N, C-alpha and C positions, 0 to 999 in steps of 0.2 A: 876281519870278524862281522859276524852280523850287529846289525843295528836292530832293535829291539823299541817297538814305538809301544806308548801307555796308551794302556787299557782305563778309558775312562768307567766309573761306576754310574750308577741310573742315576743319583741325585747329582752327578759332576756332569751329566750331560750339558752339552755346548749351551745357550742360550739361541732363542731363535733368533734370527736375524733382525734388526728392529725395522717396525714402519718405516716408511718415508714419512718425512714430516705433511707435505703436500694429499699425502691419503687422507693424512689423519685428519687436517684441518680442510679437508672439503666439505663433510657432511654444515659443517659447523657455517661455509661459508654459504652453502646454499641457503641453512636454515637464516640468515642473515640475509639475503638476497629475496628471500621471498617476505621476511618481517617489509624491511623496506619499501618491494613493490606494491604490498600491503597497506602500507603507509599513504601512498601518491596514489594509487588509486582513491582512497574514500579524501582524502588530501583534496582531489577537484570535485568530486563530489562534494563534499563540504563549500569549495569554493561558489561554486553553482547556486546552492542553498542557502546560506548567509546572505548569496550579492542579492536572491529574489526574494528571501526577508528583509533586505535592507531597502529596497526599492518599491519591490511592489505592496498599491495599498489594498487593505484586504478582500479581498473576495466573497463572495455572497456568503455562504454558510459562518461565515469567521466570524465576525461581530457575536453571533447567535452562540455560540459555542465560547466566542473572549466571556463576556455575558453569565453566562451560564456558567461557564467557573466559576468565575467569582462569587455570585450566588452560595454555590458548595460553601465555600469554602471560608467565608463570612456568617453566614447564614442559618447557612447545614437544610435549604431547602430543596426540592425534589419539585418544586412547581414549575421550572423553564425546561425546556426542549428535552417532554418524557418520550419522544420518542426517538431520541437512540439514547441506553445505559451510560454510568456516570461515568468509566472509569480514562476512557478519550478523552476526554475535558477535563478530568484532575490530573490527569498527563499535563496539557497546557496549564491549570493553572501553579502547575510547580512550577512552573516560571515567568506565570505573567507577576504570583504574588512579590517577584523583585522588583519590580517594574511600581512598586505603592501606586496603582491609580484607586485614584476616589472614585467612590458610589455608595450615593445613600440607600441607606436598607430599605426596608418596603418597596417598592417598584411596583408598581399595580397593570405596567401595560403591558403586551405582547412581548415575546421574548427577543425579533425584531427593533421593536421601540428601546428593550434592553441593550441592545448591542450601537447603539445610535447613541445610545445615553453614555455610557461607560464611557464609549472612544472623542465623542465631539462634545456632549453637551455636559460635561461635567471637570470641564479645565487642565482634562490630560491630557499629555500627549500623544497622539492615535499612533505616531510613526512609533515611539518607545514599548506601548504598549503592548503590542502588536508583535514585535519584533520579539520581546522575551516569553511572547506565549506563544509564538512558532519555535522557539530553541528548544523544547525539549522530544520535540515530533522530529526535530534538526537529525537531534540526540539516537533517537531511538532507530532513526532510519541509517544511521549511518551502523548501529549497534547489529542491526540488522544482516546487513551487510558481511560483517563479523558470518555469520550464521550460517548466511550462501558459501563465505567460503569456506566456510568447515565441512556445509554439509556436502558440499562435493569436495571436498578435500579426501573426504571416508570415501565419495563412488570410484575416483579415479587417479588420484597422487593431490600431490605437491601445484603441477602447473594443471590439472582438470581448475582446483579449486581458484586458482588470481585469474583462469578462463573467464569460468562462474564470476565472479566478484568484478571484473572486469565491464563485465557484459551488464551487469545490475549499477555499477559505478555510472555508465555512460545513459545509463537507459534516462531517453527524456522526459517521458511519463514519469518518474519517481524519483528524478531533483526537484518536476518540477510542484509535484505534491507533497512533496518529502519538505517542504521549504514552507508550509500551508500550517495553521495552526486549524487542520481537518481529522477526522477519523480513520480516512480510507489507509495510507502507510502503516499506521500502529498497529489495526483490526488484524492485514491484511499477513504482516509480521509475525503478530503473534501464532495466527497459524501454520505458519512456515514452523518456528520453532518449534511447536506440539508436533508436528511430521519429525522434522530430523531429532527429537528426541524421543520416539518411538522409533524411527530408524535405530535409534543408537542402544536399544531397550534389547535389540535384538541378542546382546553379549551381553547384557548387565542389567535384568530388568530391575530389578530393587530401585537401584536410586536415578536412575531418568522415569519412568509411569510415572511416580510422584508429581516429576517438574514437568513434563507432560502435561500430564490435569491440569497444573500451573495455570499457564503456556496459554492451552486452550479454553480458560473459563478466563483468560485474559481475552481474549479473541470476543468472545459472546457477550463478553462485559465493556467492549467498548463499540462495536453495532453488530444490528441485529442478524443483515445482510451474512455471519459467517456462522450461521447456525447450521445450516445445508452440511456443512466441513466436520462438526459433535461428533454424528455415526459412520465417517468414511474414519475419521482419529481411531473411534473406537474401535469399531474393526479391525484398521490395521496393526492398535495394539494390543489385542486379542492375537493376532497373526503375530504380533512377532513377542510374546509369550509362548506363546505356543510354542515356538521354535526355535525359545534361545535354548542355548547353550546351558548343558546341565540342567535344566529343567523336569526332561523325560525320561531320565537315570532309576529314579525311582519303582516307578511306571514301566518302564520296560521290563526291570527284571522281573517284577509283578504279573508282566504277561509270563517271561521263559519259563515261571516256576508253577504259574496255573495247571488244573489240572481239567478245570472242567468249561463249559465255554460263558453260567456267568460268570466267572473269576476276568477270564477275559478280558469281557464286558466291560466288567465292572473298572476293569485296568485302562481300558480307552478309553472308554468317558471321562473319567478323574482329570489328565490334562484338559479333556475338553471345556470343564467346568472350570479349574482353576484360572484356563486361559478369559471367560467370561467374564469369573470373579475380578481378574487382572485390571479389564476393563471398565467394569462397573464401581472399581475403584477409581480410576480416571477420569469417569463422567463424573463421579460424587465431589471428588474436586475440584473439577470445574466451577460443578452446582457452589458450594463453598465460597469458591475466587467470584461468583455473579451478586450472590447475596452481600459479600463480603463488602463490595464496592458499594454496595443501597445504604448496607448497612453506617458506613466511614461520613457517606454523608448529612445520614438523616438516623440514629439507630432510634427512632420514635414510628421508621415511616410512614412518615402524615402522606396521605395521600388522597385528596380528593375527585376522582374519576367523571365526576359530572363538570366539575370545574374547566375540565380540555374538550369537551366533546367528545369523548372518547367514542369511535361507531360502535354499534354490535359486528358479531362480525361471527354468522353460524356455515355449519357445511363440516366439512371435514379440516379447512383452516381454525374453526371455533373451537373444533375436538382437540386438535393440536394445540392452540395456545390453552386452554385452561389444562391441556394434560401438563404442561412443563410445570418444571420445579421447580420456580421460579418468582420471584416476590411478583406481586400484585402488582407494582408501576414497570415491571417490566412485562407482564404479558399486556395492562394495557396502552405502553407502547408497540409491541405487536400491532395488536387492533390500532392504532393511529397508521401504521404503516403499510396496512392491507386496505387501510378508508386509501391512502396516498393510491396506490395502484390502483384504485378501481375509479380516477381522477382522470377525463382525460386530455392528455398533456400532450402538448403540441412538442413533435422532433423536426431532422433536418437534415437532409443526409443527398450531399453530391446534386445541390441547390434544388431539392425538392424538399416543402413545406408538407406534416402530416401529420393528421390528429392519429395516438394509440400508441401501438409497439408496432414495429420491425426483428421478427426473429432474426435477423441477417447481421442487423444497425451493430451493434459491437463487435463478431468477426469483421466487418467492415469499417467499424475506425480504428480495430488494429492497424487493418489492414494498413490505412494511410499514415499511423502514429507510430508503427514503431519502426527502426532503421533496418535499410534490406537486408546489410548483414545478421542483423540480430534473427529476423525473420528465416534469415538459410537456419542460421544452428541450432534454432527452435527445432524446427523442421526436422535435420538429422539427427540431431541430440535425441528427440523419442525415436525414430527408427534405431538409431544404437544403443537406446535401453532395453530392448528387446531383440537385436544384432551380435550383442556384445556377451557372453556368457557372466563373463564378471561383473557385469552392471544389472542385470537382467532382474535378479531379485528385486533390484530396484524402485522396478518400474511401478507398480500402485503405487506408493509412496509420495514420489513424484510425479507421476499425471494423474494419478486420480483426484487427488483433491482440487487441484483447478479443471479438470474436465468436468468435475459435479455442481463446482462456483461457479462455472461456464454456463453450464444450459442451468439454472437458476435463476442468471441475472437475464440470459438473455431471454427470457420468459417476464421482464420484467416491465411496468407501463412507461418507465420513465429512458427514454432514450437523449440524456445526458450525457453522456463523456465516458471516457476509460477511464476513469477514476474507480466506476464500476468492474472494472477490471483488475487490477494493480496486481491479483494473484499470475497473474499469467506473464507479467517481463520478471519477478522473481520465482516460482517456478520452474518456471521454462530458462532459466537462469541458470541451472542446475541442472537441467534438462540437457541445455548443451555440452556442458565441457562432459559429458561421457562421449559426446564427440572419439576424445581423449583414448576411450576405454577398447577402441578396437587396435588400437598398439602397432596402428601402420605409419609410416615414418609421414605418407602424404597427409595425414590426418591433421597431423602436429603442422603441417605447413597451413592447409588450409582455413584450420581456428585460428594464425594466426590473421590469416590475412583478413577474415571477415572481423575479427578484434579487432583488426584498424580500422576498416574502413566505419565502424559503428560509434569507434570514438573519435573521426574524421567530422562524420554528422553529424553527432553531438555537440562536441567544440564547436564547430562554425554556427550553432544556434543560440548561444550563449548571448547576452544572459537572458535570451527570449526562448524557457524551455516549454513554455507550456501553450502557445502554440505551436508548435514543432509539427513536423509532417515531413517525412522520409520525399528524399532525391526523383523518386517516380511519382509523385503530385504536386510538385513542383516546389512543397519547402516549406519555413512558415510564414511567407508571405501568401500562398493563396493557400492558407488553411479553410479560411473563412470561406471559400467556395465550394469547400465539401461537407464543412464538421461549424458545429456552433455552439454555444454554451459551453463548458466546461472545459471544450477543447482548446478554443478558443479564446475567448474570450467570456472572463469571470468577476468584470470587474474591476482589473488587477494593476491594469494601465492609468489612472485616474490620479496619479499622482506624476507623473511622468507624462500625460497632457499639458497639466496643469503649468511645468518646468517649459515644455514645448511652441504651447500662448505666450508666456513669460519672455521667452527667448523671439522667437521670430513673428509672434503677430500681438504688438504690443499695441492696449487698445481699442482694436477691431471687437466689431460686439460679434457674438458668441451665442448659434444656440444650441442645446445639447440637448442630447437622446443618448440618456447614460445607464447601460443595466450594471448594477451595482451596487453594494450598499453603500458602499464611501456619499459623504456631505461633499457636491461640489465645492461649497463656499466655503467649507473649511477650510480647502485647500487653494484657495483667493481661486476660485472658478467661477463669473457671477455672470446668469446664462439665461437665458429664458427659453419654455418647451416650444419648440416650431410647431409641434401639433394643437397644438391651442393656440393659434395666433392665426391672420389673413394671411395667407401664400402670397400675400406682394407686398407685406410689410417682411416678410422670412427675405430678409438680406446681409450681407458678409459673412460668417464663418455657422458653414452646419457642421458640426460636429454627432457623429453617431456610432455606438459602439455597432461593430462584427456583426454580432448575434439580433442587434437590432434591426441591421440592415439585412438577414438572412430571412429575414419571416416579414420584414415591410408593408404596410396593405395602406389601402386607403393615404389617407392626405397626407405621411412618412413617404407614400413610394410616388406619390406625384412632385414631391420636392426632390426625391432624388432623383428622379429624371429629368430636371431640370440643373442640375447642381454639376459641375466641375470637380473633380476629386483631384487634389493638389500637396495632402501629406495623407502618413502612417503615424499612427506609435503605436511600439512595441505588439503592431503584427494583429493587433486587436482592439483598436478607435480609426475610424480613418476621417480627413479635415477637408471636407469641401466646400470650394465656394460660391456663393450668391450672387 
């Protein structure tokens, strides 16, 4: 008897085989693994920064910013620190107010004396005030790390994002300066955010370009050294709008239907005008943010330029200052900065003291203070941005802003440290991740090995990130032989020195040459200045900041020549015995 197999109707078709549970959960596992990796990288960075914030005494600039920030929020006055815009100091104030420091209103001294009055002469706990002032910068630094991750992930995927974040999170310079109540990391971070948002505007201009304007304005309202990035970001904004998906459909249709050259010309001109308008809109938002930062401090913009000794600025610089659509205090701050650039500052590089600028100073300092694996990945990433087709479109966004900022910074008169070039480890962390865009198996292994070397080098310097130097230059103990100032010794180890003297040298006579803003007696260090005494009287411990050793002349040089080195503190202060 024949057998008949049942025929299924289409509606009764057999269901597809069930997807294996392991395949279904794999993306979720990868997502959670990524989240855990991001949190671990940021956690180790946070440990380094919080340790620095808790143990380091105020660096040279921090008391000025802390005192000015408090005057901003309590007295709504712009009279202190006019050479920098207000936003960065308002960020510092957002944490500082939680310490509830005492400061009598109406202080009439200069901004350096204001910082000393706040920290050491008003009955405040300087450790507590500075920790709370530094905390908002720490939080911002961690948030900027998330932007680095997101930017690199957009370009190269999840692993590229993690590689970029690792380079950012293990950067000794970023850990060191991200732990301070200064303006360098916030300013650079806001530039990064603006560029990332402009990059994302290639797909969706409307939500991202206004946000890019906010970030760009925040950078300009934090530090004037970011101004050269404004035309770059505006140009990238115009390019992103012009190439955005869907923005040129109507114009292309008009061009196809045009019957004469004039209509075709209009159709081609219209998207260019719209792109220029989009960039102008970003610029207007940025200008509004700068104005808002000043108006928040003082809605009446009370300002007396004569009281601050604002110099006259002529030539192209003067025309630039007058042309900027910013408040008068901002323009006077630029005049003050140009005045600083005209001063004969001293520098120190590879054992040589000099006066004036060395154009190669910042590249040389970066070579010393950047981990070797990071340098290799920076170079490879820059090449990969042009070599890998899938990353090539991002090359102007990732490389052009830091290149322009570096060229301007190299021309600066103040050769004081790599803090003037922090945009390099920020932007080039994203560039380094583009090595993975090559899509070769060796690339993944090479990136993993080099990131591992960076991590080891960074962790070995804990907790002394500020004087870091890579292994090719002898590590942080040898940085003082090659660089000075904010590269090594910015006054951060006065508290550690006090502890060392109590533990190892109790009751001994101390002679001190300290370069910093701290007050030694507040920390229990009672010492005399050996440069003001007869050399025959200088006996006992001679304690000297390494930046002062680097530039020692006259009596101090003679004293050091006859002294024996016995100890060091934080790789920034050396103790001699006479």
